[in-house]
C-alpha positions in Angstrom: 158.5 142.7 -5.0 161.6 140.8 -4.3 163.5 143.1 -2.9 160.5 144.5 -0.1 160.7 140.5 0.7 164.6 140.7 1.6 164.1 144.3 3.3 161.0 142.4 5.2 163.5 139.5 5.8 166.0 141.7 7.0 163.8 142.9 9.5 163.4 139.8 11.1 165.2 138.3 14.4 163.4 135.6 15.5 165.7 136.1 19.3 163.1 139.0 20.4 160.2 136.7 20.2 161.9 133.7 21.0 159.8 133.1 25.0 156.5 133.9 23.7 157.4 131.6 20.5 158.9 128.7 22.9 155.5 129.1 24.7 153.5 128.8 21.6 155.0 125.5 20.1 154.4 123.7 23.9 151.5 124.7 23.6 150.4 123.4 20.4 152.5 120.2 21.2 150.4 120.1 24.0 147.0 120.1 22.2 148.1 117.1 19.7 149.3 115.3 23.1 146.3 115.4 24.7 144.4 113.4 22.0 146.9 110.5 23.3 146.1 111.1 26.8 143.8 109.0 29.0 140.0 110.7 29.2 140.5 112.8 32.5 144.1 112.2 33.1 145.6 115.6 32.9 148.8 115.3 35.3 151.3 114.5 32.2 150.0 117.3 30.6 150.9 119.6 33.6 154.4 118.7 33.9 154.9 119.1 30.1 153.6 122.9 30.6 156.1 123.3 33.5 158.4 122.6 31.3 158.0 124.6 28.9 157.9 127.3 31.5 161.5 127.0 32.2 162.2 126.5 28.9 160.9 129.8 28.1 162.7 131.4 31.5 166.0 130.2 30.0 165.3 132.4 26.5 164.0 135.3 28.1 166.9 135.4 30.4 168.4 136.3 27.3 166.6 139.9 27.3 168.6 140.8 30.0 171.7 141.3 28.1 171.8 144.0 25.0 168.4 144.2 24.1 167.2 142.1 21.0 165.1 144.4 18.4 163.0 142.0 15.3 160.2 142.7 13.1 161.0 146.1 11.8 161.2 147.2 15.6 157.4 146.1 16.7 159.4 144.1 19.6 161.8 144.3 21.6 163.2 141.6 24.1 164.8 144.2 26.3 165.1 144.4 30.3 162.2 146.1 30.8 160.2 143.1 28.7 162.5 140.3 30.5 161.6 141.8 34.2 157.9 141.5 33.2 158.3 137.7 31.7 159.4 136.5 34.9 156.1 138.0 36.6 154.3 136.0 34.2 156.2 132.8 34.1 156.0 132.9 37.5 152.0 133.6 37.1 151.6 131.2 35.4 153.9 128.3 36.9 151.8 128.6 40.4 148.7 128.0 38.5 149.6 125.4 36.8 151.5 123.8 39.6 148.0 124.1 41.8 145.7 123.2 38.6 145.9 119.5 38.7 144.0 118.7 41.8 141.3 121.1 41.5 140.2 120.0 37.7 140.2 116.3 38.9 138.4 117.5 42.2 135.8 119.3 40.2 135.0 117.0 37.8 136.1 118.5 34.8 139.8 117.5 33.8 139.9 119.1 30.1 142.9 119.4 27.1 142.2 122.1 26.7 143.6 123.8 29.7 147.0 124.5 29.9 147.6 125.2 26.3 145.4 127.7 26.9 147.9 129.4 30.0 150.5 129.3 27.8 149.0 130.4 25.2 147.9 133.2 27.8 151.1 133.8 28.7 152.6 134.6 24.9 150.0 137.2 24.8 151.4 138.2 27.9 154.6 138.4 26.4 153.6 139.8 23.4 152.2 142.7 25.5 155.4 143.3 27.6 157.8 143.5 24.5 155.8 145.5 21.8 157.2 148.2 21.0 154.2 149.5 18.2 151.1 149.9 19.6 149.6 147.0 17.2 151.9 144.4 18.6 150.4 145.0 22.1 146.8 144.6 21.0 148.4 141.5 19.1 149.1 140.6 22.6 146.6 141.6 24.0 143.8 140.0 22.3 145.4 136.9 22.4 145.7 137.0 25.9 142.4 138.2 26.1 140.8 135.5 24.0 142.2 133.1 26.1 141.1 133.9 29.3 137.8 134.9 27.6 137.6 130.5 27.4 139.7 129.7 30.5 136.5 131.2 32.8 134.0 130.0 31.2 135.7 126.9 30.8 133.5 125.2 33.4 130.7 124.2 30.9 128.4 122.8 33.8 128.6 125.6 36.3 126.0 128.7 35.7 128.6 130.7 37.3 131.3 129.8 35.3 128.9 131.0 31.8 128.3 133.7 33.8 131.6 134.8 34.0 132.7 133.8 30.7 130.4 135.5 28.7 130.2 138.9 31.6 134.3 139.1 30.8 134.0 138.5 26.8 130.9 141.0 26.4 132.8 143.2 28.4 136.6 143.1 27.5 135.1 142.8 24.0 133.3 146.4 24.5 137.1 147.7 26.4 139.0 146.7 23.3 136.9 149.0 21.4 137.9 151.8 23.3 141.6 150.8 23.2 141.1 150.0 19.0 139.5 153.4 18.5 142.4 155.2 20.7 145.2 153.7 18.6 143.2 155.1 15.3 143.0 158.6 16.5 146.6 158.3 18.2 147.8 157.1 14.2 145.9 160.2 12.8 147.4 162.5 14.4 151.2 160.7 14.2 151.2 158.9 11.1 152.4 156.2 13.1 151.6 153.1 15.9 155.4 152.6 16.4 155.3 153.7 20.1 158.6 155.6 20.4 157.9 157.4 16.6 154.9 158.6 18.2 156.6 160.2 21.3 159.2 161.8 18.8 156.0 163.1 16.7 154.7 165.0 19.5 158.0 166.7 20.7 158.6 167.5 17.3 155.1 169.2 16.7 154.2 170.6 20.6 151.5 171.7 18.9 149.4 168.5 18.6 149.4 168.2 21.8 146.6 170.1 22.6 144.6 168.9 19.8 141.1 167.1 20.8 142.2 163.9 18.4 145.4 163.7 20.6 143.7 164.0 23.6 140.9 161.9 23.0 143.5 158.7 21.7 145.2 159.3 25.3 142.2 159.1 27.2 140.4 156.2 25.1 143.7 154.0 25.4 143.4 154.8 28.8 139.7 153.4 29.5 141.1 150.0 27.6 143.7 149.3 29.7 142.4 150.7 32.8 139.5 147.8 32.5 142.6 145.6 32.4 143.7 146.0 35.3 140.5 146.4 36.7 140.6 150.4 38.0 137.5 151.8 39.3 135.5 153.0 37.4 136.4 150.4 35.2 136.2 147.6 37.8 132.5 146.3 38.0 133.3 142.7 35.6 135.9 141.8 37.8 133.9 140.9 41.0 131.5 138.6 39.2 134.4 136.9 37.0 136.8 136.1 39.9 134.1 134.4 41.8 132.6 133.0 38.6 135.8 131.7 36.9 137.9 128.3 38.0 139.8 129.5 41.1 143.2 128.9 39.9 142.3 130.9 36.8 141.3 133.5 39.4 144.4 133.7 40.7 146.3 134.0 37.6 143.9 136.7 36.4 144.9 138.7 39.3 148.5 138.8 38.8 149.9 137.9 34.9 147.4 139.7 32.7 146.8 142.4 35.1 151.2 143.0 35.8 150.9 142.8 31.1 148.2 145.3 30.6 150.3 147.6 33.4 153.8 147.4 31.8 151.8 147.9 28.5 150.6 151.1 29.7 153.4 152.0 31.2 155.5 152.1 27.9 152.6 153.5 25.6 152.4 156.1 28.3 156.0 157.2 29.0 157.5 156.0 25.8 154.9 157.9 23.5 152.6 159.9 24.8 155.1 161.8 27.4 154.5 164.7 26.0 150.5 164.3 27.6 152.3 163.9 31.2 150.5 166.5 33.2 147.3 165.2 31.4 147.3 161.5 32.1 149.0 162.1 36.1 146.0 164.1 36.7 143.9 162.0 35.4 145.4 159.2 36.7 145.9 160.5 40.5 142.0 160.5 40.8 141.7 157.0 39.4 144.3 155.8 42.1 142.5 157.0 44.7 139.1 156.0 43.4 140.6 152.2 42.7 142.2 152.1 46.1 139.4 153.2 48.0 136.2 151.5 45.8 138.5 148.4 46.1 138.8 148.5 50.0 135.6 149.5 50.9 133.5 147.5 49.5 135.7 144.2 50.8 134.9 145.3 54.1 131.3 143.7 53.4 131.9 140.7 51.8 132.0 137.6 53.1 133.1 135.0 50.1 136.8 134.8 50.4 137.2 134.6 46.7 134.6 138.1 45.9 136.9 139.4 48.9 139.9 139.0 47.5 138.7 140.2 43.9 137.8 143.8 45.4 141.2 143.4 47.0 142.7 143.1 43.8 140.9 146.3 42.4 142.5 148.1 45.4 146.4 146.8 44.7 145.7 148.3 41.1 145.3 151.3 42.8 148.6 151.2 44.4 150.8 149.9 41.3 148.7 153.6 40.0 150.1 155.5 42.2 153.7 154.6 41.3 152.4 155.2 37.1 151.3 158.7 38.6 154.7 159.1 40.1 156.6 158.7 36.6 160.0 158.5 38.0 162.6 155.5 38.3 161.5 154.9 42.0 158.0 154.8 40.8 158.1 152.8 37.7 160.4 150.2 39.2 158.1 149.8 42.0 155.4 148.4 39.8 157.4 145.8 38.8 158.4 145.0 41.7 155.1 145.5 43.4 153.8 143.3 40.6 156.1 140.6 41.3 155.3 140.4 44.9 152.1 140.6 44.5 151.8 137.1 42.0 154.0 135.5 45.2 151.1 136.9 47.9 147.8 136.6 46.0 148.7 133.4 44.1 149.7 131.9 47.7 146.3 132.6 49.1 144.7 131.5 46.2 146.4 128.1 46.6 145.4 127.9 50.2 142.1 128.1 48.7 142.6 125.4 46.2 143.0 122.6 49.0 141.0 124.1 51.3 137.6 124.3 49.0 135.3 121.2 48.5 133.5 120.3 45.4 131.6 123.3 44.3 133.1 125.5 46.6 130.1 126.8 48.6 132.7 126.3 51.3 135.1 129.5 50.8 133.3 131.8 52.8 133.6 133.3 56.1 132.0 131.1 58.3 133.3 128.2 56.1 137.0 129.3 57.7 135.9 129.2 61.1 138.9 127.2 62.9 140.6 126.6 60.0 144.0 127.6 61.4 143.9 124.8 64.0 141.9 121.9 61.7 144.4 122.4 59.3 147.9 124.2 60.9 149.8 124.1 57.5 147.5 125.9 55.3 146.1 128.4 58.5 149.8 129.3 58.4 150.6 129.9 55.1 147.4 131.8 54.4 148.2 133.9 57.4 151.5 134.5 55.5 149.8 135.8 52.4 147.0 137.5 54.1 149.8 139.9 56.3 151.8 140.4 53.4 148.5 141.7 51.4 148.3 144.0 54.2 151.8 145.3 53.8 152.7 144.8 57.1 156.9 145.2 57.4 159.0 141.8 56.6 157.1 141.2 54.1 156.7 141.5 50.1 154.0 143.8 49.9 155.1 146.2 53.0 158.2 146.7 50.9 156.5 147.2 47.7 154.3 149.3 49.0 157.2 151.5 50.3 158.4 151.7 46.8 155.5 152.8 45.2 154.4 155.2 47.8 158.3 156.7 48.1 158.4 157.7 44.2 154.9 158.9 44.7 156.6 161.6 47.8 160.0 161.8 45.3 157.1 163.6 42.5 155.6 165.2 44.9 152.4 163.8 45.3 152.7 163.6 49.6 149.1 163.7 49.6 148.6 160.9 46.9 150.9 158.8 48.8 148.9 160.0 52.2 145.7 158.4 50.8 147.7 155.1 49.9 148.7 154.6 53.6 145.4 155.0 54.8 143.8 152.8 52.2 146.5 150.1 53.3 145.1 150.8 57.3 141.2 150.0 55.7 142.7 147.0 54.6 143.7 145.6 57.9 140.1 145.3 58.7 138.9 142.7 56.3 142.0 140.8 56.2 141.9 140.5 59.8 139.0 139.0 60.0 139.8 135.8 58.2 142.8 135.1 60.3 140.2 136.0 62.9 137.8 133.4 61.7 140.6 131.1 61.2 142.0 131.1 65.1 138.9 132.5 67.2 135.8 131.0 66.0 134.4 127.6 66.3 133.6 125.1 62.9 130.4 125.0 62.4 131.1 121.7 60.8 134.2 118.8 60.6 136.6 119.5 57.8 137.4 116.1 57.1 139.8 115.3 55.3 142.3 117.8 53.3 144.7 116.3 51.0 147.3 118.1 50.8 148.2 117.4 47.1 152.3 117.8 45.6 151.3 120.8 43.1 149.4 123.1 45.6 151.7 122.3 48.6 155.0 123.3 45.9 152.5 126.7 44.9 152.4 127.4 48.3 156.0 127.0 49.4 157.4 129.3 46.8 154.8 131.8 47.3 156.0 131.4 50.8 159.6 132.3 49.9 158.9 134.7 47.7 157.1 136.8 50.3 160.0 136.8 52.8 162.9 136.5 50.4 161.4 140.5 48.7 160.4 141.5 52.2 163.6 140.6 53.9 166.0 141.3 50.7 164.6 143.4 48.4 167.2 145.8 47.2 168.5 143.3 44.8 165.3 143.1 43.0 164.4 146.0 43.4 168.1 147.1 41.3 167.2 144.6 39.1 164.0 146.6 38.4 165.3 149.9 38.3 168.1 148.4 35.2 164.9 147.1 33.8 163.8 151.1 33.1 163.5 152.3 29.8 163.9 155.6 30.5 
């Protein structure tokens, strides 16, 4: 027993989990600090959470050097994980910045709010760092449980209760598919280590056609595609995104989506590479379906939060195009695109936070009539984010789509890239429609005074800078994304 303990301790390397460990420490500290804060005061907690993210970023950057492995090879803080962690940290940071004013306005200054965001971010980091399916699953559960609570946190609002319950029930259902898929792959290979699974399948090519192997791959795909919000596993997203608190909707659309994507990438390319012909055919169809369904249904939406929810589905389809390509340009394009999407989508939601009234009944197209002239700063910012979401040149959205579609063309999927471009053209309609209402429609009622709270304004400014930096000077970040690849 002593020898086993000694061997186990030799495999422990806390440096490999230090970013997520720091977040958990800050999250638990915040839970204790909230006990001593005056009731209804969440501002100190928000700034402590932001400090925790900055400290975490320092430790996350250490993975850009030599990779650190720990816990018997179950965790790797490599460049792939480090780049992914930056996406998660930006997503969490921008969410926290826009949250304080929102919580005060809605009358729900809840102490657990910020710790749960930190715990969710830690779970996302475990997913990105996991080199074993059980580690990835553990991270997914920490992320999901935190999001279930955050989505339904406003217990006095029916739509928030519905969002939390619906997300929990459907999320638990999809998790069952994922666990069963992992069990089948373990039954075939005798291991849950992603790299070992890949080596086993290469050395036993006869197992590639085994029904258990194919079924395991399909079930794992269902689990991750649900978390990504890809069609036909997207039905939860519109109701949950509309009913959840707006900052949490913003957070869910970026960080957790990126976490599911990067974990899915590691499993498919490193562990199930031998089945590439099978999963690329599957994802080709689902990428087109996801892009098309998201864009077509978004056209009919009048609620802007719901429109952005369907828009998020279509953007998941664009990211899947890079995974279908499965080459360096395509996969590094996914990393670049998710960082770009974090800026442009969270920036748009930050505008909604400032523009919304209590109860958010005015977050409709009619509610935004004349908004661009009544609130010039917010109108210009919203226009920038919508233009980037369209994929117009000089913005981050264009650069991200360019790299992803270039990867698809290089891999020979020319028609997939063409369909992606056509779907981007379709999205122009519903994004431009918001701008038309902002600048060419008379407001039905006076907006009253919109207070530009510092946190949300900072979130918008950071997002605008990110959109233009990635759009005008994408080369350096794209090179970092390419260096982050593990293949």
